[in-house]
Each structure stands twice: as structure tokens, then as C-alpha cells.
TIVO-2410 file (N, C-alpha, C; in nm, 3 decimals):
# residues 125
REC num residu      c1      c2      c3 atome chaine
REC   1      M  -2.042  -0.020   1.586     N      A
REC   1      M  -1.884  -0.055   1.579    CA      A
REC   1      M  -1.945  -0.212   1.619     C      A
REC   2      S  -1.911  -0.307   1.503     N      A
REC   2      S  -1.896  -0.455   1.563    CA      A
REC   2      S  -1.801  -0.498   1.679     C      A
REC   3      I  -1.861  -0.542   1.780     N      A
REC   3      I  -1.734  -0.619   1.853    CA      A
REC   3      I  -1.666  -0.708   1.753     C      A
REC   4      A  -1.692  -0.782   1.689     N      A
REC   4      A  -1.647  -0.898   1.641    CA      A
REC   4      A  -1.549  -0.842   1.528     C      A
REC   5      R  -1.591  -0.736   1.460     N      A
REC   5      R  -1.470  -0.674   1.379    CA      A
REC   5      R  -1.376  -0.610   1.462     C      A
REC   6      G  -1.378  -0.532   1.567     N      A
REC   6      G  -1.296  -0.496   1.629    CA      A
REC   6      G  -1.196  -0.581   1.703     C      A
REC   7      K  -1.233  -0.728   1.767     N      A
REC   7      K  -1.146  -0.822   1.800    CA      A
REC   7      K  -1.103  -0.891   1.667     C      A
REC   8      T  -1.146  -0.899   1.579     N      A
REC   8      T  -1.042  -0.939   1.452    CA      A
REC   8      T  -0.951  -0.854   1.390     C      A
REC   9      H  -1.001  -0.717   1.423     N      A
REC   9      H  -0.890  -0.605   1.371    CA      A
REC   9      H  -0.769  -0.626   1.491     C      A
REC  10      D  -0.827  -0.637   1.576     N      A
REC  10      D  -0.696  -0.601   1.681    CA      A
REC  10      D  -0.619  -0.739   1.715     C      A
REC  11      K  -0.691  -0.873   1.679     N      A
REC  11      K  -0.605  -0.975   1.656    CA      A
REC  11      K  -0.496  -1.015   1.550     C      A
REC  12      L  -0.539  -0.912   1.419     N      A
REC  12      L  -0.442  -0.925   1.327    CA      A
REC  12      L  -0.356  -0.802   1.295     C      A
REC  13      A  -0.363  -0.716   1.383     N      A
REC  13      A  -0.275  -0.592   1.387    CA      A
REC  13      A  -0.142  -0.623   1.385     C      A
REC  14      P  -0.103  -0.735   1.476     N      A
REC  14      P   0.053  -0.742   1.488    CA      A
REC  14      P   0.101  -0.786   1.354     C      A
REC  15      Y   0.023  -0.867   1.247     N      A
REC  15      Y   0.062  -0.917   1.148    CA      A
REC  15      Y   0.065  -0.805   1.072     C      A
REC  16      W  -0.039  -0.717   1.048     N      A
REC  16      W  -0.004  -0.597   0.913    CA      A
REC  16      W   0.102  -0.475   1.032     C      A
REC  17      A   0.103  -0.492   1.131     N      A
REC  17      A   0.232  -0.409   1.168    CA      A
REC  17      A   0.379  -0.463   1.127     C      A
REC  18      A   0.366  -0.594   1.137     N      A
REC  18      A   0.508  -0.652   1.056    CA      A
REC  18      A   0.510  -0.617   0.910     C      A
REC  19      G   0.400  -0.635   0.839     N      A
REC  19      G   0.395  -0.611   0.718    CA      A
REC  19      G   0.425  -0.480   0.656     C      A
REC  20      L   0.364  -0.384   0.770     N      A
REC  20      L   0.403  -0.231   0.767    CA      A
REC  20      L   0.574  -0.204   0.765     C      A
REC  21      F   0.641  -0.267   0.872     N      A
REC  21      F   0.781  -0.256   0.911    CA      A
REC  21      F   0.823  -0.340   0.775     C      A
REC  22      A   0.799  -0.463   0.740     N      A
REC  22      A   0.868  -0.528   0.619    CA      A
REC  22      A   0.889  -0.445   0.485     C      A
REC  23      C   0.771  -0.400   0.438     N      A
REC  23      C   0.744  -0.321   0.321    CA      A
REC  23      C   0.804  -0.204   0.363     C      A
REC  24      G   0.793  -0.105   0.450     N      A
REC  24      G   0.903   0.004   0.455    CA      A
REC  24      G   1.021  -0.017   0.483     C      A
REC  25      A   1.083  -0.116   0.526     N      A
REC  25      A   1.225  -0.171   0.545    CA      A
REC  25      A   1.287  -0.197   0.415     C      A
REC  26      T   1.187  -0.278   0.361     N      A
REC  26      T   1.228  -0.293   0.191    CA      A
REC  26      T   1.245  -0.186   0.123     C      A
REC  27      G   1.140  -0.093   0.106     N      A
REC  27      G   1.161   0.037   0.044    CA      A
REC  27      G   1.267   0.126   0.054     C      A
REC  28      L   1.307   0.140   0.209     N      A
REC  28      L   1.422   0.218   0.240    CA      A
REC  28      L   1.529   0.125   0.164     C      A
REC  29      A   1.567   0.007   0.209     N      A
REC  29      A   1.680  -0.092   0.168    CA      A
REC  29      A   1.701  -0.021   0.014     C      A
REC  30      T   1.604  -0.035  -0.078     N      A
REC  30      T   1.604   0.013  -0.207    CA      A
REC  30      T   1.720   0.145  -0.256     C      A
REC  31      V   1.704   0.218  -0.181     N      A
REC  31      V   1.825   0.339  -0.150    CA      A
REC  31      V   1.930   0.299  -0.128     C      A
REC  32      W   1.946   0.241   0.003     N      A
REC  32      W   2.085   0.207   0.056    CA      A
REC  32      W   2.143   0.085  -0.040     C      A
REC  33      I   2.083  -0.004  -0.053     N      A
REC  33      I   2.133  -0.154  -0.131    CA      A
REC  33      I   2.135  -0.133  -0.243     C      A
REC  34      N   2.241  -0.181  -0.364     N      A
REC  34      N   2.204  -0.197  -0.488    CA      A
REC  34      N   2.231  -0.358  -0.533     C      A
REC  35      L   2.089  -0.415  -0.559     N      A
REC  35      L   2.081  -0.547  -0.601    CA      A
REC  35      L   2.046  -0.568  -0.722     C      A
REC  36      G   2.065  -0.461  -0.821     N      A
REC  36      G   2.032  -0.479  -0.958    CA      A
REC  36      G   1.926  -0.389  -1.007     C      A
REC  37      Q   1.876  -0.432  -1.124     N      A
REC  37      Q   1.821  -0.354  -1.191    CA      A
REC  37      Q   1.666  -0.366  -1.137     C      A
REC  38      F   1.597  -0.486  -1.104     N      A
REC  38      F   1.481  -0.520  -1.101    CA      A
REC  38      F   1.452  -0.434  -0.945     C      A
REC  39      W   1.533  -0.446  -0.844     N      A
REC  39      W   1.536  -0.416  -0.719    CA      A
REC  39      W   1.548  -0.257  -0.717     C      A
REC  40      S   1.611  -0.171  -0.759     N      A
REC  40      S   1.597  -0.054  -0.789    CA      A
REC  40      S   1.494   0.027  -0.875     C      A
REC  41      G   1.431  -0.056  -0.959     N      A
REC  41      G   1.351  -0.013  -1.079    CA      A
REC  41      G   1.201  -0.034  -1.012     C      A
REC  42      Y   1.174  -0.152  -0.950     N      A
REC  42      Y   1.038  -0.170  -0.912    CA      A
REC  42      Y   1.032  -0.233  -0.747     C      A
REC  43      V   1.110  -0.287  -0.714     N      A
REC  43      V   1.050  -0.303  -0.573    CA      A
REC  43      V   1.005  -0.169  -0.491     C      A
REC  44      L   1.055  -0.035  -0.500     N      A
REC  44      L   1.013   0.056  -0.424    CA      A
REC  44      L   0.852   0.101  -0.485     C      A
REC  45      D   0.819   0.073  -0.595     N      A
REC  45      D   0.704   0.085  -0.646    CA      A
REC  45      D   0.591  -0.009  -0.637     C      A
REC  46      M   0.660  -0.146  -0.579     N      A
REC  46      M   0.581  -0.247  -0.538    CA      A
REC  46      M   0.530  -0.238  -0.364     C      A
REC  47      V   0.643  -0.198  -0.305     N      A
REC  47      V   0.645  -0.188  -0.172    CA      A
REC  47      V   0.550  -0.075  -0.101     C      A
REC  48      G   0.568   0.041  -0.166     N      A
REC  48      G   0.571   0.182  -0.128    CA      A
REC  48      G   0.404   0.195  -0.087     C      A
REC  49      P   0.323   0.162  -0.216     N      A
REC  49      P   0.162   0.167  -0.204    CA      A
REC  49      P   0.125   0.074  -0.110     C      A
REC  50      A   0.184  -0.042  -0.058     N      A
REC  50      A   0.176  -0.138   0.019    CA      A
REC  50      A   0.158  -0.101   0.156     C      A
REC  51      W   0.264  -0.023   0.189     N      A
REC  51      W   0.283   0.005   0.319    CA      A
REC  51      W   0.184   0.118   0.348     C      A
REC  52      N   0.192   0.216   0.239     N      A
REC  52      N   0.111   0.320   0.303    CA      A
REC  52      N  -0.033   0.295   0.274     C      A
REC  53      Y  -0.089   0.165   0.226     N      A
REC  53      Y  -0.224   0.114   0.256    CA      A
REC  53      Y  -0.242   0.080   0.399     C      A
REC  54      I  -0.150  -0.014   0.448     N      A
REC  54      I  -0.175  -0.006   0.600    CA      A
REC  54      I  -0.175   0.099   0.682     C      A
REC  55      L  -0.070   0.201   0.660     N      A
REC  55      L  -0.079   0.336   0.721    CA      A
REC  55      L  -0.186   0.388   0.746     C      A
REC  56      V  -0.252   0.391   0.598     N      A
REC  56      V  -0.373   0.491   0.593    CA      A
REC  56      V  -0.475   0.418   0.652     C      A
REC  57      R  -0.483   0.280   0.642     N      A
REC  57      R  -0.619   0.224   0.688    CA      A
REC  57      R  -0.620   0.180   0.816     C      A
REC  58      G  -0.501   0.239   0.870     N      A
REC  58      G  -0.472   0.184   1.053    CA      A
REC  58      G  -0.481   0.058   1.066     C      A
REC  59      L  -0.463  -0.046   0.997     N      A
REC  59      L  -0.465  -0.181   0.987    CA      A
REC  59      L  -0.348  -0.245   1.120     C      A
REC  60      F  -0.218  -0.153   1.139     N      A
REC  60      F  -0.165  -0.192   1.240    CA      A
REC  60      F  -0.168  -0.180   1.374     C      A
REC  61      T  -0.288  -0.098   1.401     N      A
REC  61      T  -0.281  -0.030   1.559    CA      A
REC  61      T  -0.428  -0.091   1.595     C      A
REC  62      T  -0.484  -0.052   1.697     N      A
REC  62      T  -0.616  -0.083   1.762    CA      A
REC  62      T  -0.696  -0.061   1.685     C      A
REC  63      Y  -0.801  -0.124   1.684     N      A
REC  63      Y  -0.933  -0.101   1.592    CA      A
REC  63      Y  -1.024   0.048   1.682     C      A
REC  64      T  -1.041   0.136   1.570     N      A
REC  64      T  -1.121   0.247   1.620    CA      A
REC  64      T  -1.199   0.283   1.520     C      A
REC  65      Q  -1.306   0.386   1.549     N      A
REC  65      Q  -1.430   0.414   1.483    CA      A
REC  65      Q  -1.428   0.559   1.463     C      A
REC  66      N  -1.385   0.605   1.353     N      A
REC  66      N  -1.385   0.744   1.391    CA      A
REC  66      N  -1.409   0.789   1.232     C      A
REC  67      V  -1.387   0.938   1.215     N      A
REC  67      V  -1.426   0.969   1.048    CA      A
REC  67      V  -1.321   0.930   0.975     C      A
REC  68      W  -1.182   0.957   0.998     N      A
REC  68      W  -1.070   0.877   0.923    CA      A
REC  68      W  -1.088   0.735   0.901     C      A
REC  69      T  -1.144   0.673   0.973     N      A
REC  69      T  -1.182   0.514   0.934    CA      A
REC  69      T  -1.293   0.492   0.894     C      A
REC  70      R  -1.377   0.571   0.865     N      A
REC  70      R  -1.531   0.557   0.799    CA      A
REC  70      R  -1.503   0.594   0.679     C      A
REC  71      F  -1.398   0.698   0.638     N      A
REC  71      F  -1.380   0.746   0.506    CA      A
REC  71      F  -1.294   0.648   0.419     C      A
REC  72      F  -1.209   0.606   0.489     N      A
REC  72      F  -1.109   0.532   0.404    CA      A
REC  72      F  -1.104   0.376   0.440     C      A
REC  73      T  -1.224   0.341   0.373     N      A
REC  73      T  -1.300   0.177   0.357    CA      A
REC  73      T  -1.173   0.125   0.282     C      A
REC  74      P  -1.192  -0.025   0.273     N      A
REC  74      P  -1.072  -0.094   0.210    CA      A
REC  74      P  -1.097  -0.015   0.026     C      A
REC  75      S  -1.204  -0.041  -0.007     N      A
REC  75      S  -1.254  -0.022  -0.177    CA      A
REC  75      S  -1.201   0.144  -0.185     C      A
REC  76      K  -1.224   0.261  -0.083     N      A
REC  76      K  -1.184   0.388  -0.144    CA      A
REC  76      K  -1.051   0.417  -0.144     C      A
REC  77      T  -1.001   0.335  -0.041     N      A
REC  77      T  -0.859   0.336  -0.013    CA      A
REC  77      T  -0.745   0.293  -0.117     C      A
REC  78      V  -0.790   0.171  -0.196     N      A
REC  78      V  -0.733   0.123  -0.292    CA      A
REC  78      V  -0.772   0.193  -0.408     C      A
REC  79      I  -0.878   0.256  -0.437     N      A
REC  79      I  -0.908   0.315  -0.527    CA      A
REC  79      I  -0.839   0.437  -0.555     C      A
REC  80      I  -0.822   0.528  -0.448     N      A
REC  80      I  -0.712   0.613  -0.420    CA      A
REC  80      I  -0.604   0.604  -0.434     C      A
REC  81      F  -0.526   0.516  -0.417     N      A
REC  81      F  -0.403   0.464  -0.436    CA      A
REC  81      F  -0.369   0.438  -0.565     C      A
REC  82      L  -0.440   0.356  -0.616     N      A
REC  82      L  -0.432   0.356  -0.754    CA      A
REC  82      L  -0.442   0.456  -0.869     C      A
REC  83      L  -0.538   0.548  -0.806     N      A
REC  83      L  -0.556   0.669  -0.919    CA      A
REC  83      L  -0.420   0.761  -0.905     C      A
REC  84      V  -0.357   0.759  -0.781     N      A
REC  84      V  -0.234   0.843  -0.760    CA      A
REC  84      V  -0.117   0.769  -0.825     C      A
REC  85      C  -0.121   0.640  -0.794     N      A
REC  85      C   0.006   0.575  -0.865    CA      A
REC  85      C  -0.013   0.598  -1.030     C      A
REC  86      F  -0.114   0.572  -1.055     N      A
REC  86      F  -0.139   0.553  -1.225    CA      A
REC  86      F  -0.109   0.703  -1.263     C      A
REC  87      G  -0.168   0.804  -1.183     N      A
REC  87      G  -0.178   0.940  -1.232    CA      A
REC  87      G  -0.025   0.975  -1.227     C      A
REC  88      I   0.069   0.942  -1.138     N      A
REC  88      I   0.221   0.955  -1.146    CA      A
REC  88      I   0.283   0.902  -1.284     C      A
REC  89      E   0.234   0.772  -1.305     N      A
REC  89      E   0.291   0.697  -1.406    CA      A
REC  89      E   0.253   0.797  -1.551     C      A
REC  90      I   0.117   0.826  -1.574     N      A
REC  90      I   0.094   0.906  -1.670    CA      A
REC  90      I   0.148   1.033  -1.670     C      A
REC  91      A   0.177   1.095  -1.585     N      A
REC  91      A   0.267   1.220  -1.560    CA      A
REC  91      A   0.397   1.207  -1.608     C      A
REC  92      Q   0.450   1.098  -1.570     N      A
REC  92      Q   0.552   1.052  -1.665    CA      A
REC  92      Q   0.569   1.016  -1.793     C      A
REC  93      F   0.466   0.974  -1.831     N      A
REC  93      F   0.441   0.977  -1.979    CA      A
REC  93      F   0.457   1.072  -2.064     C      A
REC  94      F   0.367   1.172  -2.016     N      A
REC  94      F   0.342   1.304  -2.086    CA      A
REC  94      F   0.464   1.396  -2.027     C      A
REC  95      K   0.553   1.365  -1.993     N      A
REC  95      K   0.691   1.433  -1.940    CA      A
REC  95      K   0.635   1.558  -1.859     C      A
REC  96      L   0.571   1.521  -1.786     N      A
REC  96      L   0.521   1.664  -1.696    CA      A
REC  96      L   0.645   1.699  -1.558     C      A
REC  97      Y   0.713   1.617  -1.561     N      A
REC  97      Y   0.818   1.640  -1.475    CA      A
REC  97      Y   0.942   1.516  -1.528     C      A
REC  98      D   1.069   1.538  -1.465     N      A
REC  98      D   1.177   1.467  -1.523    CA      A
REC  98      D   1.183   1.327  -1.465     C      A
REC  99      S   1.115   1.241  -1.506     N      A
REC  99      S   1.139   1.111  -1.465    CA      A
REC  99      S   1.127   1.023  -1.586     C      A
REC 100      T   1.119   0.902  -1.573     N      A
REC 100      T   1.144   0.790  -1.672    CA      A
REC 100      T   0.996   0.711  -1.672     C      A
REC 101      Y   0.928   0.696  -1.763     N      A
REC 101      Y   0.792   0.627  -1.796    CA      A
REC 101      Y   0.845   0.469  -1.810     C      A
REC 102      D   0.777   0.387  -1.752     N      A
REC 102      D   0.795   0.252  -1.788    CA      A
REC 102      D   0.647   0.184  -1.724     C      A
REC 103      P   0.601   0.140  -1.851     N      A
REC 103      P   0.487   0.055  -1.831    CA      A
REC 103      P   0.445  -0.051  -1.746     C      A
REC 104      W   0.585  -0.105  -1.710     N      A
REC 104      W   0.597  -0.236  -1.611    CA      A
REC 104      W   0.568  -0.171  -1.459     C      A
REC 105      D   0.569  -0.051  -1.428     N      A
REC 105      D   0.545   0.018  -1.311    CA      A
REC 105      D   0.380  -0.022  -1.269     C      A
REC 106      F   0.312  -0.017  -1.379     N      A
REC 106      F   0.166  -0.031  -1.344    CA      A
REC 106      F   0.126  -0.165  -1.290     C      A
REC 107      L   0.226  -0.279  -1.330     N      A
REC 107      L   0.190  -0.388  -1.270    CA      A
REC 107      L   0.268  -0.400  -1.118     C      A
REC 108      A   0.357  -0.310  -1.132     N      A
REC 108      A   0.446  -0.317  -0.982    CA      A
REC 108      A   0.356  -0.262  -0.894     C      A
REC 109      Y   0.267  -0.165  -0.942     N      A
REC 109      Y   0.193  -0.111  -0.821    CA      A
REC 109      Y   0.081  -0.183  -0.760     C      A
REC 110      V   0.033  -0.272  -0.861     N      A
REC 110      V  -0.078  -0.345  -0.814    CA      A
REC 110      V  -0.058  -0.487  -0.761     C      A
REC 111      S   0.080  -0.518  -0.765     N      A
REC 111      S   0.123  -0.648  -0.709    CA      A
REC 111      S   0.134  -0.663  -0.578     C      A
REC 112      I   0.122  -0.591  -0.470     N      A
REC 112      I   0.121  -0.598  -0.358    CA      A
REC 112      I   0.002  -0.553  -0.307     C      A
REC 113      L  -0.029  -0.429  -0.352     N      A
REC 113      L  -0.146  -0.368  -0.311    CA      A
REC 113      L  -0.272  -0.421  -0.330     C      A
REC 114      V  -0.308  -0.482  -0.431     N      A
REC 114      V  -0.441  -0.588  -0.425    CA      A
REC 114      V  -0.452  -0.666  -0.359     C      A
REC 115      P  -0.362  -0.772  -0.374     N      A
REC 115      P  -0.363  -0.853  -0.290    CA      A
REC 115      P  -0.390  -0.819  -0.116     C      A
REC 116      M  -0.313  -0.730  -0.100     N      A
REC 116      M  -0.338  -0.655   0.041    CA      A
REC 116      M  -0.494  -0.637   0.060     C      A
REC 117      F  -0.540  -0.553  -0.053     N      A
REC 117      F  -0.707  -0.516  -0.039    CA      A
REC 117      F  -0.759  -0.633  -0.001     C      A
REC 118      I  -0.749  -0.749  -0.092     N      A
REC 118      I  -0.815  -0.829  -0.109    CA      A
REC 118      I  -0.820  -0.893   0.060     C      A
REC 119      I  -0.707  -0.901   0.111     N      A
REC 119      I  -0.692  -0.967   0.224    CA      A
REC 119      I  -0.783  -0.871   0.336     C      A
REC 120      D  -0.758  -0.743   0.310     N      A
REC 120      D  -0.819  -0.647   0.411    CA      A
REC 120      D  -0.993  -0.648   0.416     C      A
REC 121      S  -1.026  -0.680   0.293     N      A
REC 121      S  -1.175  -0.671   0.248    CA      A
REC 121      S  -1.225  -0.790   0.313     C      A
REC 122      Y  -1.144  -0.901   0.299     N      A
REC 122      Y  -1.235  -1.031   0.349    CA      A
REC 122      Y  -1.251  -1.024   0.494     C      A
REC 123      F  -1.131  -0.960   0.598     N      A
REC 123      F  -1.141  -0.947   0.727    CA      A
REC 123      F  -1.211  -0.819   0.776     C      A
REC 124      S  -1.258  -0.737   0.693     N      A
REC 124      S  -1.293  -0.622   0.739    CA      A
REC 124      S  -1.471  -0.631   0.707     C      A
REC 125      S  -1.518  -0.696   0.671     N      A
REC 125      S  -1.642  -0.766   0.634    CA      A
REC 125      S  -1.703  -0.827   0.770     C      A
***
């Protein structure tokens, strides 16, 4: 464990916690408030993977070194999330379940997740 990494992680944790709260609240608000087609069609696809990335990586809490955090590195986490999100969209394309395929969802998935990954990678190294 790097002491500098732990200090940096702990220093940034409140900001990640705020991001987790903001993304979570925004995602939930898409169900409660109708602000138009973009809001109901893409905002949850944008913030959902982002808040889950923060949650799975444990960025919102005190630094810890365990099996979970060693497995879910920034790279592995973003790849897993992108595979799941794109898999869901591909399943919609092939009509594997009752939903609407929208190719713009691919852009929505990466719009916040990838910048979050880049920021996390920068501070995690």
C-alpha cells in the first residue's frame, strides 16, 4: 500500500461521494420528473454507469487494500461496465427482451463513465 495513494484517495473521497450522490439523485429524478425526451431517454444511461463506477471502486470512502479493491482496478472496472452496458444494448438490438434499441445509448454510456475513469486513473497511479 502506498501511503501517498491512500492520502490522495482519502482527500478526494468527499468529492467522489458528492459525485455519487449527484449521479444517483439525478438518475432517480428521471423517474420522478418529466423534463422531456432527452431527460427520460438518456440521462439515466449517462449517470447510472457513472454512479456504479464510483460505488464499485469504493472511491467515496476511506482507502482500503483488499481483494475487492485489488480486483476492481480502474481499467478492469471500466471494461466490465462497458461490456455490460454494450451487452444490454446489443440484447435490445436482437430483441432478446422487450425494450427499445437506440444507438445513441452507446454514447450516453461512455459520456460520463469514460471521463470518470480517466480522472480515477490519473489519481490512482
